[in-house]
C-alpha positions, 0 to 999 in steps of 0.5 A: 850189870848197870848197878855194878858200874864204878864198884870196886873188886877187892884185891887178892894180895898178901905180903911177899908174893911171887907174882902180883898180877894187875888187870886194867880195871874190873869189868862189870861182870867182875864188879857184879860178882866181886871176882877178878876176871869173871867174864866167861870169855876172859882168858886169864884163868886158862892162861894161868893154868896152861902156863903152869902157874896153877896145877889145875884150872881155877874159876873166879870163885876160887880166886883166894886159892891164888895166895897158896901159889904165891900169886895175887891179883889187883888192878891199875884202876879200881873202879869198874866199867863196861870197857877199858876205853871208858877210863881217862888218862888221868885215872891210869896215871893216878892208878899207876901211882897208887899201884906203885905204893901198893907194890912198895907195901906188899913187896912181890917179887914180880908185878905183872901188868896185863895190858901193854897200853894200860902199862904205857899210860899208867907208867908214862912209858910209851916204848914199853913192849910185852915182856920184862921191863927195865923199871923196878918198883923198889925191889919188885921187877915188872913184866908186861903181859898181854891183856887176856880179854877175849877182845884181844884176839891177836893173842891166841890162847896158846901164845898168851899161855906161852907169854905167861910161862915166860914170866913163870920161868923168870919168877922161879929163878 
């Protein structure tokens, strides 16, 4: 796993997606496998399914299937680390700038940032809360979702899926 530190995980993205999900940064398991949200305790894939974004539970090795549902995945900070608290504020700010350029280029309908603290730092929006944001990037609306990490225990799997479902309903409209 140490060899995976600082590795990059390629985006799963295309032009004109319904939702581009954006993690904080890849964990070491994701970097080692080249798959987003690869740690077994991460609740991203179950939340996608339970919320109705996908008709069945996908596993990280099936991440390319997201494109067929109009979904994609990227990260605020590209480099892998064991924990998000290893990232500097400057990395978040630079990541937010690069993410803005990526969103301008890809033009998804929604950008869903997974983690309110990461969003607050990357976009210098200290008052942000989980849910839809006033900010847009070009024509792309922004929604902040809870971090699906198993370490974010105050968001239960059911509550996490509910919040994902709120975004799914907005994305369908």
